[in-house]
N, C-alpha and C positions, 0 to 999 in steps of 0.2 A: 349177372354177366359171368360168363364162364372163365374168362382170363384172370389169372392172378399170378403175380411174380413175388417170390419170397427169397431174396438173395442170401440171407444169412441163417436161415433155419430150415431144416428138412422135417416135414411132418412125419409122424409115425408111419411105418410101412414103406418108407423110401430109404435108399442109401445114397447120400449126397457126397460127392467128391469135393474136397476143399477148393474154393475159388470158382466153382461153377454155379450157375443159377439154380434155384430150387424149382419145384414143379410149376409148369406154365399154366396148368388148368386145375380148377377145383374139382373134387370128385363128385360124381353123380350120387344120388341118394342110395342106390343099391343095385344089385344084380338079380335078375330073375333066375329061377332054376335052370331054364334053358341056357341062359348066358353063362351060368356057372359051369355047366357041362361043356359048352362050346369053348370057353376060354380057360378050361381047367389047367392046361399046360402052362399058362401064364400065372395062374393063381398059386401054383405050388412053387414058383420061383420067389424066394424071399424078397428080392429087390423089387419085384412087381407087386405080387400079392393082390388081394381084393381091392385095396385102395388105389393101386396103380391102374388096375383094370377099370375101376370106376372113373378115374381121370380120363382114360382113353374113351370111355363111353360118352363123356361130357365134352370131348374135344371137337373143334370145328377146324378142319384142315382144307385149304384151297390148293389144288394142284394145277399148275400152269402147263397145259398141254396133255393130251391123251395119246401121245406118240411113243417114241422109243423108251424114254425114261418114265413118262406118265403111266405107261401100261403096267410094268411090274410094281411101281409105286402105289398105284390105285388098288391093285389086287392085294398087296400085302398090308396096306392101311386098312382095307376092308376086313381082311382076315384077322387082323389084330384087334378089331373091335372099335376103331375110331367111329364115333357116333354120327358125325356129319362130314360128308365129303363134298366139296365143290369142285367142279371141273370147268376150266376155261379153255375153249377150243372152238374154232369156227371152220375147221377143215372136215373133209369127208374121207372115208376109208378108200384107199385104192390098193390094187394087188401088190404093188411094191412095198407097202407097209408091212405085209404079213411076215416078212423075213425077220422082223424084230419086235413088232408091236403086238405082243401076245395076248392082249386083252380083246383083240378083234379076230374075226374068222372070215372064211370065204363068203359066207352068207351076208356078211356086213359090208361087202364092197359096194360103194356108192352111198352108204348111209352116213349121216353125221357121226363123227367120232364120239361125241359126247353121249349120243343115244346108244351106240354100240357098247361103250364103256359102262353106262348105267345098267344095261341089261346083264352084262357080265358080272358086275358087282352084286346085283340082286340075286343072281344065280348062286353066287358064292356066300353071301351074307345078307339076307333080306332085312336084318335088323339095322342096317346102315341107311341113314337118310342121305340121298344124293341130290345135290342142287346143280342144275345145268346152266351154264353161262355160254350161250352160243354167240360169242362176240370175239372180235380181235382186240386183245388187250392193248390199250393205248393210254395216253395221258388224260384223256377225257373220262375214263371209267375206272382206272386202277384204284384210286383212293376209295371210291364207293364200294367196289368189289371187296377189297382187302379188309375194309372195316367190319365186315360180317364174320371174320374168321380169326382164330387164335394164332395160326401158324400157316406159312406159305411154303410150298415146295415148288421150286422153279426148275422145270425141265425144258425151258425154251432153247431153241436152236439158233438164236441170233443175238448179236451183241446189243442191239437197240432195246430189245425186250428185257435183257438181263439188267441193263442199267436202269430201265424203268421200274422193274421189280424191286431192285435195291433201293431206289429213292423213295418209292411209295411206301415200302416197309419201314424205312427210316423215319419218314414223316409221321407215320402212325405209331411208331415205337414197337413194331412187331418184329420178331425173329423170322428168319427164313432159311431153308435148306436149299443149297444150290448144287446142281449136278451138271456136268458137261461131258460129252463124248465125241470122239472123232477117230475114225478108223479103229485102231487097237488101244487107244488111250482114253482114260476116264479120270475125272476130277470131282471131288465132293468137298463141300465145306459148309459151315454155318456162319451166317452174318447177322449182326445185331448191333446197330449203331450205339444204343444206350450202354452196352456192356463190352464192346470189342470192335474189331475192324469190320469194314463193309467191303462189298465187291470193288468199290472205288479205291480201296487201299491195295487190293490185289492187282487191279488194272486201272491205274489213275487215268490213263488215256485209252480210248478205243483204238484198236489196230487200224491201219489204213483200210478203207473200204476195198473189199475184194482180195485183200492179202491173205485172209484165212478162209479157205473153202468151207461151205456148210456140209453137213452130212449128205445132203442131196447132191452135192457137187463132188465131194471127195470120198464118200462111202463111210460105212460104219460096220464093224464086226458085230453081228446080231446079238451074240451072247453077252457082249459087253454091257448091253442095256440092263440085263438082269443083275449083274454084279454092282453096277453103279446105282441103279434104282433101288435095290434092296438096302444098300448102305444109306441112301437118303432116308428111307423109312426108318432104319435103325436110329438115325440121328433125330428124326421127328418123334419117335416113341420115347427116346431118352429125354428130350426137351419137355414133352407133355407130362411125363411121370416124375421127372427130376432125378433120375438115376444116372450113374456113370459120369464120364467126362465127355463133354460134347466136342465137336470139331471147331468150336469158336476159337479163332486165332490160329487154326491149322488148316492146311489143305491136304487131303488124302489123294495120292496119285496112284492110279492102277495101270500097269503095263500088261495087257492081256497076252501079248506075244512072249514076254519074259516071265509071266506068271508071278509078278512081284508087286507089292505095295510099298510105298514109301510116303513120307510126308514132308511138307515144308511149313515153316512158320510164317505167319503174316501178322504184322503189327499195325495198329491204328496210327495214322499220320497225325502227330500232335498239332500240326499247323493247318490241318484240313478244316474248312468251314463246315458247320453243321448243315445238313441237308434240310431245306425248308420249303422247297417248291419243285414241281416237275418242270421239265423243259421239252424241247423238240429233240427226241432221241435219234431220229433218223438223221437229222442235221448234225448232231453231236458225233454220230458214227460215220459221217461222210457219205451216207447213202444217197445216191442220185436216182430219183424215180425215172423210169424209162420215159415217161411223158415229158420230162424236162429236156429231153434231147431235141424236142421240136419236130414237127411233122416234116420239115424240109430235110431232116437228117434221119428219117425213118422210112423203111420200105416194108411192105407187107409180104407175106409168103408168096402170094400169086404174082406180085411184081418181081420178086426175086426169081421165080420160076421163068418168067419172061426174059429177064436179064440173062439167066444162064443159057436159055435157048439161043438168044442172040449171040452170046459168047461162043457157043458151040458152032454156030453158023458163020463165025468170023466177022460179025457185024458190030460187036462191042467187046471191049476188053476191060476187065476189072478184076480185083482180087477179093475172094470171099474168104474171110478169116474166122475160123472156129476158135473161140477163146475159152472153151471148156477144158476139162482135164482129160488125160489120156484114156482113163477107164470109161468115161462118158462117150468119148469119140468111138471107142471100140463097140459100144452097144448099138449106137445109131449115128449116122452122119449124113450130111448133104453131099452128094457126089460133086467133086470139084472144089471142095473147101480145103483150105490149108490149116492145119492145127498149130496154133500158137497160144498156149494157155495164158489166161489173163495175168497170172502172177509174174510171168516173164516180161509182159508188156508194161505193167504198172511199176515194176522194179527198174525199168529202163534198159533191160537186157536185149530187147527184140526190135528196137526201132529200125535197125539197119535191115531187117527183114520185111519192112513195110514201105513200099515205094510211095514217094510223094507225087509221082507223075501219073498215077493211075487212080481211078475211083476204088475205094475200099469199102466193103460191107462187112461189119462184124456181126457175129451171132453167138448166142449161148443157148442155154436150155429154155429160158423163159423171157429173157430180155433185160434182166437187171444187171448182170455182169457186162453184157455188151454195151449197155448205156454208160457204165463206169469207164470202160475202155474207150468208148467214143469221146467222152468228156476229156480223158487224158490225152487222146490223140489230137483233139482240137487245141488243147492247151499247149501241146508240143509243136504246133504250127501246121498240122495236117488240115487241109481245107476240104478235100474231096472224100469225105468220110460219112458213113451212115451206118445204121444197124437194123437188124431184122426185128420188127415188132412181134413180140410173143415168142421169139426164139424157135428152136427146133420143134417145140410142142405145137406151135402154130403151123409149121411146115408139114408135120405129120398129119395134123388135122385137115389142112386145106389142100395139100399137094400130093403127099404120098401116104395115105392112110394105112397102107399095108405094113409100114415100118413100125418097129416096137417103140414104146415110150418107157420111161423109168421114173 
């Protein structure tokens, strides 16, 4: 077995900082002449050396997501000589990914991201074994997937997956490197329940559903992915080789607009119960599936088109409310929609803008946010409310295919 944790002693060839774990992985037997040449710039660093490079060769790292953070992370892990890379992703490459997901190219649009990433890794370093996991990570498969790796890198873009990764890693006693990006801000830390805080110590409770836009809703500065992804790999290599001081117990914060790094400390909650089982993470995060809105509160894109035509003809009156963000609205919109971002509605700031004596149809990009707003409206006493199934993506697909998507 490759994994080994030696908390109190650093083997020869490593530089251990007091109070940090020793090397995570045992060294491989040796390096070939080609490997010596390829990794020579590591070998001549005293803190890494041959034994550190042999640990990297023997390491198995699982990367969650081949997107904005996974792209630079996978490339730098491969370049560094990590022997086995696993990739978990069930998405395909689309044109909007290429602004930041540098592991993919124009020729990869429409391909599974894991296959595109595998080919890019092979072109960079054919010595790396790549394992593809074309699945959506959930409570039914996380423990089995994680068991085959020494270290996890979490580049997920949603809170439910982040809590799942945290809990699965804790149950298995594995460390993981977490990264997060939004607009111009990035965060990186290391979590390891056996030796320090976990993600639950940083975020004991999930933020209210819909209160924090995803990158697909709020945007992300493309170059930020490189800064955060490369720091995640730096932490991974330090854990594998046992050198330096890890970010365990600290969160590095990067402000790309200000060009500044700072850090905050995070401590383990002494009263927190040990994590022993997985749970329903979408329920924990308050995520309401669009299907839960019920068909009686859902309209299709073609039904909405008919409703809008009737409104134009003066035969029907209703309000169409776009709950996306301003930037999304400027890219593509449904004519006749009123923009009221979901954050204002869920915060209770915009109820006075929503009439109770008219039918209201909410819509977002794909239906998730509008379902959350619909549930909130019904809880607030609105009865004549529904939402657009599939959001504006369905509208463009079925009604106005000439409009752009994002």
